[in-house]
N, C-alpha and C positions, 0 to 999 in steps of 0.2 A: 905966110898963111898961118892963121891960128889954128890950133888943133881943135877937132870936134869934141863937143861935150857928150859924154856917154849918155844914152837914153836910160831913164829911171826904170826899175823893174816894174813890170805890168801888174796892176792889182787884180787879185782874183775876185771876180764878181761874187757878191753874197748870194747865198741859196735863195733867199727871198727875192732878190732882184732878178736873179736868173729865171726863176719860175714865174716871175711876174711879167717877163717879156713875152710879147705876142708878135707874130709875124705881121709886118707892115702891110696894110691895105693898099691896093693899087690906087684906089680913088682918093682916100683921105685917111690920114693917120689919126688914130684916137689916142689922146694923151693918156699916159699910164695913170691908173687910180692910185692915189696915195694911201698907203696902209699904215696902220699903227702897229708897232711891234708889241705883241702881248707881254705882259710881265713874265718874268722867268718863272717856270713851274706851273703855270696855268694854261688850260687848253681853251680853245675857242668853242662857245655853245652854239648849237645849231637850233633854230626855232622849229617847233613841230608843225606839222601840216594842219590845215583847217579840219580835216576829217578826224585826225587824232584828238585835236582840241575838243571837237563836238562830242566825240565818244566819251571823253573824260568828264565833260559837263553832265552828260546824260547818265552815266553810272553814278556820279555823285548825287545828282537830283534823285535818282531812283533810290539810292541808299537813304537820303533824307526822307523820301516818300515813305519807305519801308518803316523807318523809325516813327514817323508821324502816325502812319496807319496802325502800327503796333501800339503806340501810346494811346491813340484814340481807342483802339480795341480794349486796352486795359481799363480805360475810363469807362467804356460802355459795359464792359464785363463786370466792373465793380457795381454799376447800377443794377445790372441784371441780378447779380448775387444778392444785393441788398433787397430786392423785390421778392426773390424766390426763397430767401431765408426766412423761416418763421411764418407769420401770418401775412398772406399776400393782400388780404382785404380786411377792412374794418367792418365786420359783419354786424347787422342789427340784432337786437334781442327778440327772439320769438316768444310771444305770449300765448299760452295754451289754456283752455278751459279744464274742467275736471275730467278725469278718466272714468268711464262708466264700468263700475264693477258688476260682474255677472256671476251668479250662483244660483243653483236650484232653490226654488221657493221665493226668489225675488219678486216683488210686486211690480211687474212689468208686462204689459201686453204686447202682442205681436206688432200692433199698430205703432205703439210707442217706440219699439226698437226700430221699426222701419223709418219712423220720423228721425230718430237719432242717426241712423245710417245715411239718410238724405242730407242732414246737416253736415256729416262728415264727408260728403261728396263721394260715397260709395256708389258704384255703377250697378244698377239693377240689370241682371242678365238671366238667361235661361239656365245656365249652368255656371256656378262660380268656379273659376279655374286659378285665379291669381289674386294677390292682395288687392283690396279695394273693390271687390266684386261681391254681390250677394244674389240669392235667388230665393223666391217665396213660394211656399205651397200652402195648403189649407191651415195646418197647424204648426208648421215648421218654417224656419228660416236657415238656409245654408249660407254661410259667410266665410270669406277668407280674410282674417284680420291682417292688416298691413304689418310689416316689420316697423317697429317704432322704438325710439330711445326714450323710455319713460324716466321719471325722476329717479328711480332706483336702478336703471340699467336698461340695456337693449333687449327686447324680446322679438323672436323671428316671427315670420308669417305663420298663421295658425288657422287651418281649415276646420270649421266648427259646424256642427248641426244642432240647432236650438229647437226644442220642442216646448209648446206653450199650452197652458190651460187657458180658460177664458181671460183671466186677469193676472196670471203669474207665469214665470219662467219655470217650467216643470223639470227639464233636463237638459244638460250640455254634454255633447259627445264630440270626440275627434272624428271628423267626417270620414277619414280614410281607414282608421283602425277600429272604430266603434267604441273605443275606450271612453268611459264616462269621466268628465272633468268636474272637480269639485268647485273650482273658482278660477276665473279668468277676468280679462278686462279688454276694453276697446281702446284704441288710440284716441286721445282727446282732440277736440276741434281747435284749429288755430284761430285765435281771436284777433291778433294785431302784431305788427312788427315795429318795435321802437328803435328808430334810426338815431345813431350818433351824429351822422351828417345828413343834411336834408337834400343833398344833390343826387345821390344815387342809392339804389337799394339792390340787394341780392340775397339769395338763399343758397348757401353752399351745399353742393351735392358731391359726394366722393365718386370717383370713376366707377367703382364697383356697383354703385346703386343707379348708374345711368344705364337705361335699356340698351341691349345690343343693337336693336333696330335703329336707335338714335345714332349710335356710333357709326354704323354702316352707312346710314343715309347721309351723314355729314361728310364722311370721307369720300364717298362715291360722288357726291355733288360738288364739294369744294376743293378736294385735294386727293386724287386717286393714288398718287405716288407718296403719300404721307409717310409710309413706313419704309420707303426706299431712299428718298433724297436726304440731303444734309441740312435741311432747312430752307433751302432755295432750289427751285426746279427750273433749270434752263429750258427744258422742253416745254413746260407750261408757259414760260414767258414767250418763247418763240411762237408757240401755237396761238397764244393771245395777240401777239403782234401781228400775225397774218390775218387773224380774223378781224381785228380792229382796222387794218389797212383796207381790207376788202369792203368793210361796212362804211368806211369813211368817218367813223367815230368810235368812241370807247364803248364796246358792248361786252367785252369779256376781260377780266383781270387774270394776271398771271401770279398773283400772290398765293403762297402756300398757307396752310393753317398757322404755321409757325411765324411767317411773316405778318399775318393778320394779328396774331397774339402780341408780337413785338410792337406793332402800330397801336393796338388798343392799350397796352400797358404803358408805353413810354412816349409815344409820338402824337402829333396832331393829325387831323384829317385833311390837311392842305395837300394838294396834288402837285408836288414839285419833284424834280429829279434828286435834289439833296435829301428830301425825306425818304425817297425810295431807296437811295444808297444806304442811309442809316438803317432803314427797315430790313434790307438784305443782310447787312453786316450783323445786326443784332440777331437776326434769325439764325445765321451760321453759328454764332456764339451760343445761343440758347440750345441749339440742337447739339452742339459739342458738349455742353455741360450737363444737360438733363435728358432723362429718358423720354421716349415717345409718349408713354402713358402720363407722365408728369405734365408734358406739354399739352396733351389732349385734355386732361383734367382742368388744367388752368384755362384753356381756351373755352370750355363748356361753361365755366363759372364766371368768365370775364366778358363774353361776347354781349354786345349791346342788342337788345331785342324789343325796344319800345319805350314809351313814355307814359308814366302813370302820374298825371298832374305835373307837379314840378320835379318829381323824382324819376331818374332814368332807371329803366328796368334792365339789370344786368344778369346774365347767366340763365341757363335753361331751367334751373330749379325754380327761380321766381317767375320766369316767364310762363312756366306751366301753370302756376296759379293765376297769373295775370290773364291769360287767355282762356284757360279751361277750369279753373277753380280747384285743381286736384294736384297731387304729387306727380313728379315726372314719371316715376315708375308705374303709375297707373294709366298712362296714355295709351290710346289705341294707335295703330300704325298710321292712320290718316292724320291724327293729331301730331304725331312725331314728324310727319312729312310737312306739315304746316309750319312747325317751329323751324325746321331746316330751311324751308322756303323764305321765311321772314328774315333770316340772317342777311340775305342779299340786299335788302332794303327795308328796314322796319317802317319807315314812313311810306315809301312807295307801295309796299305790300300790306299796309295796315288793313287787317280783315274786317274791321268795323266800318272804315271809310271806303275801302276799295275791295269789296267782297270778291268780284270776279277776277281781278288781278290775282288775289291771294289763292282763289280756287285753281286758276290756271297754273300758278307756280307750284302749288301743292301737288297737283296732278302730274306735273313734270318730274318732281321728286319721286313720286310713286312709280312712274313709268321707268325711271332709272333703276329703281329697286327691283322692279319686275324683270327688266332686261338683264340684270346681273344676276338673276336667280335668287335674290333675297326675298321675293314675294311671288307666290303662285299666281297664275293667270286668273284663277277664280277669286282669290283674295283681292287682287288688283281691281277687278271689275266691281267688287263690292265696295272697296275703299273709295273709288272715284265717284261713286253715286251718293256717298254720305255727305250730309251738310257739314259745315265747319264746326258746329257744335260748341260755339263760344259762350262763355259766361257773360254776365252783364259787365260792361266796361267799368273798371275801377273797383269792382267788388272784390277781386282777388280770391274769391271763394271763401272769404272770411265770414265769421259770425260778427257782424258789426255791433259793437256795444261800446260806444264812446263814453257813456256814463261810468260804466264799470271799469274801463281802461283808465279813466282819469283817477279812480280810486287806487287802481294798481300803481300808477305813477307815484302817487303820494306815499304809498307804503314802501315802494322801492327807495324813495328818497329818504324815508325814515329808518329803514332796516338794512338796505343794501345799496347805498349811494354810490359805491365803487363799481357798480356793474358796468359802467361806461369804459372802465379800464380793462375789461375783459372781452374776448372775442367770441362770437357764436353763443352768447348767453341764452339759456332757455328759462323762461318764467312759467312755473306751473301754478295755476290759480285754481279757485274753488268754484268758478262760475259753471252752472248747469245750463247748457244752451237751450234745453227744452223749457225749463222754468223761466228763463229770460224771454223766450218767444211768447209764452203763455202770458206772462206779466205784461209785456208791451202791448199785446193784442187786447187783453182785458181792459188795460187803461184807456186805449184809444176808443174802443167800442163804446164804453160806458160814458165817456166824455162827449162823444158824438151824440149820444142820446140826450145827455143833460143840456147840451148846447141848443138842441132843437132848432138847428138851422141858423141860429144867430151867429154873431162874430165869435170866433173861438177865443174866449176870454179865460175859461177855466184851464188850470194847469194841474199837473199831478206829479207825485214822486212815490217810489215804492222801494223798500229794502226787504229782501227775502233772505233769511238766514236759517241754517240747519240748527235745530233746537239743541242737539247734544254736543255740538262742537263750536258753534259760533262762526262757521264758514258761511261766507256770503254766496248764496246760490243765484241771486239775480239782483240787478239794481237798475231802476228806471229813473232817469234824471229829468224827464219831461214827456209830454204826450207825443212828441215827434219821435219816430222810430229811431233815426240816426242823429239825434240832437247833439250838435257839437258845441253848443253854447253853454249857458248857465246851467249848472248841475244842481238842480233843487234838492236832490237827495242828500247831498253833502253840505250845501251852502246856503239853502233857504231857511232862515231861522224865523219860526212862527210860534205864537203862543200855543201851548200844548193842550189847554183846556182840561177836560175831564180825564184825559189819559193819566193825570198825576194821581187820580183817586185810588187805584189799587195799591199804591205805595203808602198812602195815608192809612188805609185799612191793614196793610201788612205791619206797619209800625204798631198799630194797636194790638194786633194779634200777638206780636212779639212781646208786648207788655202784659199779656194775660187776658185780654178781651176775647170774647167768643162770638161765633157767627150768629148764635141765637139771642144774644142780649138785645135789649131795646134801646133805640136812640131817639132822643127828642127831635121832633120835626115841627116845632112851633117857631114863630118869628124870632129873629135873633139880631141884636145890635152888638157889633164888636168895637170897643173904643180903640182909637188909633193914637199913635204918639203925638200927632199934631193937634189933638183935642177933638178931632171929628169922629164920626162913627161910621162903621162899615156895616151895611145891612144886606147881607146876601140873600138871594131868593132862589127857589127852585125854578126849574126851566119853565114850568107852566104857571109860575107865580102863585101856586096854591101850597097849603100846609095840611097837616093831618095829625092823627094820633101817633104816638111813638111807633117806630117801625123797627123790625129786626135788622141787625147789622147787615146781614146777608142780602136783605131786600133793598137796603139803602144803596148798596154797591151795585146790585143788579139793575136798579132803576135809575142809577146815577143821580141821586138826590143831593142837592148842594148843601142845604142847611144841616142835616144830620152829619154829613161829612165834615163840615167846618167845625161843628161842636165836638165831634170826636178828635179832629186834629188839634184843636185848642187843648183838649184834655190831655192828650199824649205829649203835646208840646210841638210847635212848629219846628223848632230846631232839631227835634228828634226825627221829624219827617225829612228834613234836609239831609241829616245824617244817613237816613235809609237810601235816599236818592244817590248819595255819594257812594255808599256801599254798592249800589246797583251799577255804578260806572259813571256817574256825573262828575265831570271835571270842571264845571263852572264854579266860580266863587259867588255863592248865592246867600243873600241876606235873608233871614227867616221872617219875611213878611206874612201876615195871615193870608193875603190874597194868593199866596203860592198854593194853599190848600185847594184852590179851584183852578189851578193851572195857568197863573199869570206868567209863568216862566217861559221864555222863548228858546227853543231848541230846533235843530235840523231833524228831518226824518232819520238820518243815520244816528244821530245822538239819541233820539227816542228809541230806535231800535236796540241800541246798546243796553238801555235801562231794562227793556223788556226781555232781552236775552238773558239776563240774570234771573229774572222772575220766572220766565218760561222754562229756563234750564234747571228747574228744581232747586233754585237758590244758590247755585254755583256760578261764580263770575268767571266768564270767558271772554276775552276781548274779541270783537268782531274782526275778521280778517279776510282779505281777498287773495293774498299771496301765500301759497302753501310752501313752496320751495323755489330757490334760484340756483341754477347749476351753470358753471362756466362751460366753454366749448369741449373741455376734456371730461366733463361729467363730475367735476369737483363741486361740492356744496358750498355756495357762497352765503346762503341764509336758508333757515328752515323755521317755520312758525312754531311757537311754543303752544303745545296742546294741553298744558296743565290747567287744571280748574281749582278754584279756591271758594270754599263755602263762605257765604256772607251773612246768612241768618239761619235759623233753624228749619229743618225739614217740615216740622209741624206747621209753622206759620206759612211757609210757602205753599204747602198743599192746601191749607184752608183758603188762602187767597185765590189760588187757581180754581178751587171749587166755586168760590164766589163769582169768579169771572165766567165759569161755565153756566152759571144761572143767568148771566147777562145774555147769552145766546139762547137759552131755553124759554125764558120768560121776561127778560129785561129789554133794554134798548136795542139789542141786536137780535130779537126773537124772529125776525124775518128769515134768518138762516135756517130755521127749522124746515121751511118749505123751499127755500132756495137750494140748500144742501141737506136733503133729508138723510136719515140713518147714519149720520156721522156726528159723534160727540166732539164739540169744540169749545174752546174758551176764548174770550175776547173782550175788548172794551172799546166803546165809542167815545169820540171826543168832539165837542163843539165849542167854539169861542164866541166872545161877544160880537153882536151884530151879524152873526152867522158868517164870519169872515173865513174860518178855517174848519174843514171837515177832516176828522181823523178816524182811523180804525187800526187796531192791532188785533190780529187773529192768531190763534195757537192751535195747531193740531199735533199729532204725534211726531211728525217729521220736521215741520217748519214753523217759524215765527215770521208773520208778514206784517209790516208797517206800511200804511197807506196814508197819504195826505192829498187833499184836493182843496184848491183855492185859487185866488187871483194873484198874479205877480205884483200888482199895485196895491195889494192889501185892502182893497175896497170890499164891502159886503158882497158875498158870492151867493147868498140865499141858499146855503147848503148846510146840512147838519151831518154828524157822523153817520147816522143811519140812512141818510138819503143820497150820499155821494161816495164817500170812502168805502162804506160797507159794501155797496153793489160792485165796486171794483174788486174788492177781496173775493166776493162770491163768484164773480165772472172768472177770476183766476183759478178758484178751486174747482170749478166745473171741468177744467181741462188738465188739472194737475193731480187728480186721484188722491185726495186727502185721506188720512187715516185717523180714526177716533183717538183722542187724547187719552193717554193712560199715565196720569202724573204719578210720581214716585210717592208711595204711601209710607209714612213712618210707622215704626213698630208699635208705638204706644197709641195708635189711632183707634178710636171707637165711634159707633154711631149712637147718638144721643138724642133723646126727645127734649125739646125745649118748649116750654109753656108759652103760648102766643100772648097770654094775658100779662105775664111779668118778665119773659125772656129768661127764666131760670131753668136748669136742667130738671127734668121730672121723668115720670114714667108715662107710658102710653095711656094709662087709665086716668091720668090727672087732667082731665079736660082737653081742650083743643091744643094740639101740639104740632111741631114740625121736626121731622127727623133730620139731623144735621151731623157732619163729622166734627169731632171734638177730641181733645186728649182723654185718655182712659180715666184720668182723675175725675173728669166730668161725669163720666158714666157711673162712677162710684156715688157721686152726689145724687144722680137720678135714682139709684137703687135705694138710697136713703129716703128719697121722696116717697117711694112705694111703702117702705117700712113706716114712715111718719103717717101716711094716709091710713094704713091699717091701725095704728095706734089711736088715731083720732076717732076711727069707727068704733073701736072697742070702748073708748071712753064714753062716747055718745050713747052706745047700747047700755053700759053699766049705769049711766044717769037716768035712763028710762026705767030700768028695773029697781033701782034703789029707792 
């Protein structure tokens, strides 16, 4: 028997295998799962559960969301800061008329001041308590002047008591202290607003100038928690949600004032969740960065409140003019309530189209004020009974003067063309609103009479300037009150006719001619360069014996004028016209002596401005001063004057023109405007196409033209059309007798009618006329010569 082989030593099971063994199942053995041994030094990773994975994704997304929201906030915040830094809006330029200077002794009646206050939209009351109100008694007017930023600075409200004599302002007193005031002024009328953009318009009002009643009405009606929330009011949103769910439609909004401002400033009006989220986020940012007062001021000046033609009306400052024609701080409580009511829906609550809706909404705002103790029960009852008190739609409470404003635009372009680069510009002009109204009324009424029911074919233009300054007080571009079209005062070039004659005589007087000398009035033939002859005639086709120079001017005789003009030189007459302000390049044709030159009424007014202004040239101007929004002067008109010819010649010419109104072609003014000494000149052109008149009193120079746009014969003369327009204007404008400046060496001299030489009163038939003192010495010589001749005659008798 072979021996047994020893058994090999048993192998120790590996720990992995040992741990991998599972007890055998009684039913079926499951084969062991093969495993892979991990590399040395590494541990097996365990996959996280789904809950842990979801949590990880959530906080990562949240982190990304936070980053996105913060980045979005940074972008929005940058937009907000850009809008709130500096000027928030591009504000139009406000154009104002002249300010009415008040001082004791001023020629101003009580009625005239009442008319001025009415144009300024001051409210007539029983007792004037605040700016923009006045009360009238038999001889006095109590008025509280509004606070206003004049060209030279802001002046506060001023309660005044003004006492009147029949035609003058006798005394000015401080109403509360009784202290006499030597001089003050009223705020000027707003004429127009010149927009840089044509899409929207606004008038900025600082928060301090907004009435407390308006602030309270807005907050109580739109956002009661305005001063408590952070830009968004969860309570308001929840309350609006409940109300809307109950109504089944949107009847109440939950937006705060800050949210509305964000929407108006940066967002569209579309109703989407995305826009509401942006609106809320921006409201939070705005509230974080800016004070409540800044937000409220911005809202008041941004909120949309209506449509004026193609321009949107933004802000309560402009809306106050749009609906009531007066500044916002002049509004009554019921007017304040209407403005707040309209905010909810300017179209839906349009008071001109939907009056009852507007009344109901206004009364709701008034009731809220009463319930909150901001309005007494008695005042509430009075307020709800008041009518809406609207101005005419589109009038804006402005003095509409399109012709004058077109002149303002031209002057701005010439002198201050960069005004568009500045914000809140104020343009102070020279227009007198009363003169403008009187001029327009006079032109319309006279032309209606001249038309006599026929088709309105006659047109007119007027330029009225201040005699001592050249300031334009009124400008009429056509017979229509608010004519927006062709401006005849500036652009209609018509032959000037006999208006040129005073400059012919002025030229002669400068060369030593005298008013009393005789001029030949016989037929005349003037040879022309082309070999033909020009044979001027007098208006009535008649001739006469020689006439005095002053009489030829007064009666506007053509032939003596031409003879005189040829003697002094046509080129000299043209030079005089250029000294007066003519900028045209004009060749010295003889026909110029009878007014063949074509000029606009404004150009004609400039020539007479120098003559009527005692021989000193002052350019006509409409813009007095232009200030930017901070009160800095951008432009100021130059008031310097320059003498263009002698005082003596100018005085003598004006004297001759005074004879035109006393006994010459304008003598009807003696009965039209009695007891007032005036100077003037009529003008008529060939075929009666153009009627002209220039009138001068102590204060003003008025240039009037009447004719047809098609330049066809109009059957009018200077005395039958233009002069009646002038007279109609004077009847309402209280003219003052002309007192021309007399030179020191002036004397009154007798001129012999027989030969036109200076003489004494005893030397036959004479006419007393102004002349240089040297002519008076010649007259004394005449007396001595007469005495010598008498002595010689007596000696001859006795010898």
